DRENKE-507165 format. One line per 8 residues: number of its first residue (from 1); their letters; for each residue x, y negated, z negated of C-alpha. Coordinates in Angstrom, 2 decimals. Example, Ala and Ser with C-alpha at 12.3 -4.5 7.8 and 13.67 -1.06 7.14 Angstrom:
// residues 2
1) as) 12.30/4.50/-7.80 | 13.67/1.06/-7.14
// end
This chain:
// residues 332
1) mpleteti) -22.18/-54.95/-22.24 | -21.88/-51.23/-22.92 | -23.06/-48.83/-20.29 | -26.16/-46.71/-21.27 | -25.16/-43.45/-21.93 | -26.94/-40.59/-20.55 | -26.87/-36.83/-21.22 | -24.32/-34.89/-18.97
9) rpapsrrf) -25.22/-31.22/-18.77 | -23.21/-28.64/-17.09 | -24.88/-27.13/-14.08 | -27.28/-24.35/-14.63 | -26.47/-20.62/-14.16 | -28.79/-18.93/-12.13 | -27.36/-15.49/-13.52 | -30.81/-14.93/-14.99
17) svapmmdw) -33.99/-16.97/-14.74 | -37.72/-17.01/-15.35 | -39.70/-17.52/-11.74 | -42.12/-20.43/-11.53 | -45.58/-18.97/-11.98 | -48.78/-21.12/-11.31 | -50.94/-21.38/-14.65 | -48.23/-19.66/-16.63
25) tdrhcrff) -44.93/-21.45/-16.72 | -46.03/-24.73/-18.28 | -44.00/-26.85/-20.65 | -45.56/-24.56/-23.65 | -44.52/-21.40/-22.11 | -41.17/-22.79/-21.39 | -40.48/-24.07/-24.82 | -41.59/-20.35/-26.32
33) lrqmsrha) -39.15/-18.61/-23.70 | -36.42/-20.83/-24.72 | -36.86/-19.62/-28.29 | -35.45/-16.34/-27.53 | -32.46/-17.11/-24.71 | -30.49/-20.22/-24.71 | -29.06/-19.26/-21.28 | -32.07/-18.40/-19.20
41) llytemvt) -32.88/-20.80/-16.31 | -36.55/-21.78/-16.78 | -38.61/-22.76/-13.67 | -41.86/-25.12/-13.80 | -45.00/-24.04/-12.14 | -44.96/-25.30/-8.46 | -45.73/-29.10/-8.30 | -46.96/-30.53/-5.07
49) tgalingd) -45.52/-33.50/-3.46 | -49.12/-34.97/-3.35 | -49.39/-34.75/-7.17 | -46.66/-36.32/-8.05 | -46.75/-39.14/-5.38 | -50.58/-39.80/-5.91 | -51.18/-38.19/-9.05 | -50.11/-38.35/-13.12
57) aerflrhd) -46.40/-37.84/-12.39 | -45.80/-38.33/-16.21 | -47.86/-35.35/-16.98 | -46.40/-32.95/-14.46 | -42.75/-33.92/-15.23 | -43.30/-33.82/-18.93 | -40.90/-31.47/-20.68 | -39.13/-30.94/-24.15
65) eaehplal) -35.31/-31.45/-24.09 | -35.19/-28.00/-25.54 | -36.07/-26.47/-22.64 | -32.95/-27.03/-20.54 | -31.49/-25.46/-18.47 | -34.62/-26.56/-16.44 | -35.31/-26.64/-12.83 | -38.67/-28.12/-11.23
73) qlggsvpg) -40.29/-26.52/-8.19 | -41.58/-28.63/-5.44 | -44.22/-27.88/-3.02 | -44.31/-29.82/0.29 | -42.95/-30.21/3.71 | -42.62/-33.78/4.49 | -38.93/-34.71/3.98 | -39.52/-38.28/2.93
81) elaicakm) -42.12/-37.12/0.20 | -39.93/-34.50/-0.89 | -37.11/-36.59/-1.23 | -39.28/-39.22/-3.57 | -40.09/-36.34/-5.50 | -36.58/-34.83/-6.01 | -35.49/-38.43/-7.33 | -38.15/-38.23/-9.69
89) aetagyde) -37.08/-34.71/-11.04 | -33.65/-36.14/-11.52 | -34.79/-39.37/-13.24 | -36.86/-37.04/-15.54 | -33.70/-35.20/-16.60 | -34.49/-31.94/-14.53 | -31.09/-29.81/-13.82 | -32.15/-28.53/-10.44
97) vnlnvgcp) -35.04/-29.01/-7.88 | -36.05/-26.04/-5.95 | -38.27/-25.89/-2.82 | -41.25/-23.36/-2.54 | -41.16/-21.48/0.57 | -42.44/-18.14/-0.81 | -46.17/-19.16/-1.81 | -48.84/-17.09/0.34
105) sdrvqnnm) -51.75/-18.95/-0.84 | -54.29/-20.14/1.93 | -54.81/-23.37/-0.35 | -51.13/-24.15/0.16 | -50.90/-22.89/3.87 | -53.16/-25.36/4.85 | -51.04/-27.83/3.55 | -47.94/-26.74/5.09
113) igaclmah) -46.63/-25.42/1.83 | -44.86/-22.16/0.80 | -44.38/-18.99/2.57 | -45.80/-20.55/6.15 | -42.71/-22.50/6.21 | -40.56/-19.45/7.05 | -41.71/-19.94/10.25 | -40.36/-23.59/10.63
121) palvadci) -36.72/-23.16/9.75 | -35.55/-26.69/11.13 | -38.28/-28.25/9.10 | -37.05/-26.81/5.74 | -33.70/-27.68/6.87 | -34.57/-31.25/7.12 | -36.36/-31.10/3.66 | -33.42/-29.84/1.84
129) kamqdavg) -31.16/-32.46/3.60 | -33.55/-35.27/2.76 | -33.64/-33.90/-0.81 | -29.93/-33.62/-1.16 | -29.22/-36.81/0.22 | -31.85/-38.27/-2.52 | -30.34/-36.82/-5.59 | -27.42/-35.48/-7.63
137) ievtvkhr) -28.81/-32.49/-8.85 | -28.78/-29.27/-7.06 | -31.63/-28.63/-4.35 | -32.42/-24.69/-3.94 | -34.93/-22.92/-2.27 | -37.14/-19.79/-2.99 | -38.33/-17.75/-0.18 | -39.46/-14.40/0.79
145) igingrds) -37.77/-12.14/3.31 | -40.15/-12.95/5.99 | -43.74/-13.33/6.90 | -45.96/-11.43/9.22 | -45.07/-12.03/12.96 | -41.62/-13.12/11.93 | -40.31/-10.48/9.59 | -37.13/-9.23/11.66
153) yaelcdfv) -33.82/-9.53/9.84 | -32.49/-11.85/12.83 | -35.30/-14.04/12.07 | -34.37/-13.88/8.17 | -30.97/-14.79/8.98 | -31.85/-17.64/11.58 | -33.96/-19.17/8.48 | -31.02/-19.02/6.16
161) gqvrdagc) -28.45/-20.27/8.41 | -30.31/-23.36/9.36 | -31.18/-24.11/5.60 | -27.26/-23.32/4.82 | -26.04/-25.76/7.68 | -28.43/-28.47/5.99 | -26.33/-28.11/2.96 | -28.10/-25.43/0.73
169) rsftvhar) -26.26/-23.27/-1.27 | -28.34/-21.17/-3.46 | -31.23/-18.99/-2.21 | -33.74/-17.08/-4.41 | -35.10/-14.30/-2.21 | -38.14/-12.37/-3.22 | -37.66/-9.09/-1.44 | -40.91/-8.79/0.43
177) iailegls) -42.64/-10.37/3.44 | -45.68/-12.56/2.83 | -48.90/-11.25/4.74 | -50.37/-14.92/5.37 | -53.95/-13.66/6.41 | -56.16/-11.24/4.59 | -54.06/-10.65/1.32 | -54.45/-12.48/-2.02
185) pkenreip) -51.36/-14.05/-3.67 | -51.70/-11.29/-6.19 | -51.77/-8.46/-3.44 | -48.77/-10.29/-1.78 | -46.63/-9.63/-4.75 | -47.99/-5.87/-4.92 | -48.73/-4.52/-1.33 | -45.68/-5.46/0.93
193) plryevvq) -42.96/-3.15/-0.12 | -40.08/-4.31/-1.90 | -37.03/-4.38/0.30 | -33.83/-4.87/-1.98 | -31.60/-3.62/0.98 | -32.68/-6.54/3.28 | -31.47/-9.09/0.37 | -28.35/-6.94/-0.11
201) qlkddfpd) -27.68/-7.18/3.68 | -28.15/-10.92/3.35 | -25.50/-11.21/0.70 | -23.11/-9.19/2.88 | -23.70/-11.32/5.74 | -23.39/-14.59/3.58 | -21.23/-14.08/0.99 | -20.18/-17.67/0.17
209) leiilngg) -24.11/-18.39/-0.71 | -25.39/-17.63/-4.13 | -28.46/-14.97/-3.65 | -30.65/-14.42/-6.56 | -32.91/-11.37/-6.20 | -36.58/-11.66/-7.28 | -39.31/-9.25/-7.00 | -40.41/-6.18/-9.11
217) iksldace) -37.37/-6.32/-11.58 | -38.89/-4.90/-14.98 | -35.86/-4.29/-17.35 | -32.51/-5.66/-18.07 | -31.00/-2.39/-17.05 | -32.36/-3.21/-13.77 | -31.13/-6.64/-14.13 | -27.63/-5.37/-14.84
225) ahlqhfdg) -27.52/-3.15/-12.02 | -28.73/-5.68/-9.49 | -25.93/-8.00/-10.62 | -23.55/-5.75/-9.32 | -24.57/-7.06/-5.91 | -26.38/-10.30/-6.35 | -25.41/-13.62/-8.08 | -28.39/-13.56/-10.27
233) vmlgreay) -31.69/-12.11/-10.89 | -35.03/-13.67/-11.22 | -38.02/-11.99/-13.36 | -41.58/-13.33/-13.17 | -44.51/-11.29/-14.41 | -42.56/-8.81/-16.48 | -40.90/-11.76/-18.21 | -44.25/-13.25/-18.98
241) hnpyllah) -46.28/-10.23/-20.35 | -42.89/-8.91/-22.21 | -41.39/-12.16/-23.37 | -39.35/-10.50/-25.95 | -36.92/-9.09/-23.14 | -35.59/-12.40/-23.25 | -34.09/-12.12/-26.71 | -31.55/-9.41/-25.23
249) vdarlfgs) -30.77/-11.66/-22.27 | -28.04/-13.78/-23.82 | -26.28/-10.84/-25.37 | -26.34/-8.41/-22.55 | -26.21/-10.81/-19.37 | -24.17/-13.88/-20.81 | -21.64/-12.15/-23.22 | -23.37/-14.09/-26.28
257) dapvitra) -22.37/-13.06/-29.80 | -25.35/-14.99/-31.37 | -27.61/-12.83/-33.36 | -30.84/-11.48/-31.54 | -33.88/-13.28/-32.52 | -36.74/-11.45/-34.09 | -40.42/-11.45/-32.72 | -41.29/-13.00/-36.15
265) ealqrmrp) -38.73/-15.38/-36.23 | -39.73/-16.40/-32.61 | -43.12/-17.50/-33.50 | -42.22/-18.87/-36.80 | -39.90/-21.10/-34.74 | -42.95/-22.23/-32.62 | -44.79/-23.75/-35.78 | -43.45/-26.94/-36.08
273) yiqrhlet) -44.02/-27.45/-32.18 | -47.78/-26.13/-32.57 | -48.29/-28.59/-35.73 | -47.29/-31.53/-33.45 | -49.35/-30.06/-30.79 | -52.45/-29.96/-32.91 | -51.42/-33.33/-34.80 | -51.90/-35.10/-31.19
281) ggamhhit) -55.03/-33.58/-30.34 | -54.24/-30.37/-28.78 | -55.72/-26.96/-29.03 | -53.52/-24.08/-30.58 | -54.69/-21.53/-27.66 | -52.94/-23.97/-24.94 | -49.78/-22.60/-26.65 | -50.73/-19.20/-28.06
289) rhvlglaq) -52.03/-17.74/-24.81 | -48.39/-17.52/-23.75 | -47.11/-15.62/-26.85 | -49.56/-12.78/-26.62 | -47.11/-10.42/-25.05 | -44.74/-10.67/-28.01 | -46.39/-7.75/-29.58 | -46.29/-5.32/-26.81
297) gfhgarrf) -45.49/-1.86/-27.27 | -46.12/-1.59/-30.97 | -49.28/-0.64/-33.36 | -51.29/-3.76/-34.06 | -50.89/-5.54/-30.64 | -54.48/-5.77/-29.97 | -55.32/-7.03/-33.08 | -52.52/-9.64/-32.68
305) rqllsvnv) -53.99/-10.83/-29.07 | -57.26/-10.80/-30.91 | -56.09/-13.36/-33.34 | -54.32/-15.80/-31.03 | -56.64/-15.65/-27.87 | -60.46/-15.16/-29.73 | -60.28/-15.87/-33.15 | -58.32/-18.84/-32.68
313) hktenpla) -61.27/-20.59/-31.03 | -63.30/-20.04/-34.23 | -60.91/-20.98/-37.14 | -61.03/-24.33/-38.76 | -57.28/-23.66/-39.88 | -55.39/-22.86/-36.91 | -52.00/-22.83/-38.58 | -53.04/-20.24/-41.49
321) lldqaigm) -54.27/-18.19/-38.45 | -50.59/-18.41/-36.99 | -48.91/-17.48/-40.34 | -51.18/-14.37/-40.12 | -49.95/-13.57/-36.68 | -46.39/-14.01/-37.71 | -46.79/-11.66/-40.72 | -48.08/-9.10/-38.06
329) legh) -44.72/-9.09/-36.27 | -42.30/-8.69/-39.54 | -40.40/-5.65/-39.10 | -40.89/-5.38/-35.47
// end
């Protein structure tokens, strides 16, 4: 009896990745970003272990084959539950599973998820080990450089050292501390100062670990500069608000000689995907809300955004509206 064949993919490169962002990096967003870069590693929104174990796992894990290389980010702090969810991710075909130790929101703190786990390095180590024992794909961690009350460099090294000893080799480090009381998640992305030098010291002191820099990176020039010191860079909001930046990633950061896609081509490639979504009862704005930044920086951008965010709710022919939007991108 022939063995069932399965897709064997190379391990994903973390040289350039797009951060997990709640309400933003859903499957439609990731499919769109993939049109512009073949090599960028894409992350899901954070999914909690409770949502996967007790909720609609198929909906949370659903993705298109075109999205690879693709990582699932998990939120949780119970090793056994994380191991179950990591196995679900592997079975669903994800290339990596990542543990969130960076989200500062009150909602996740109350469930011992996110940045508050930086105060519990032994627990994080147990979580990583449980996941690694359950799967063959790589298990990684995304964390801050500290939290209020535990923000010394020695404590950061203790955290990284314990998680490394549990078997983790790849750390994506947001170069800010998280303030766990009094600041919103948005304020936590802006108010604590960026301290790239702390992450640089971490790379110097843990040279055998893969250290990915995250936080405040806004251009491919900055990416190239940071890649002189770090193993990879992760962009968040800049990649979302200015998605066409990804069109140049493969050539500049991965040495690709493939032609750079135009803005109009990127949106044109979305048309069959959008048509399928409409045919299954979906609404076009579920997808087009993610492409509004495609027109950033040139005359007509406001009209482009209006078409796909306001007019899209009024039209009886959404694909004709999409074609109009594609036409507006021609020549840019």
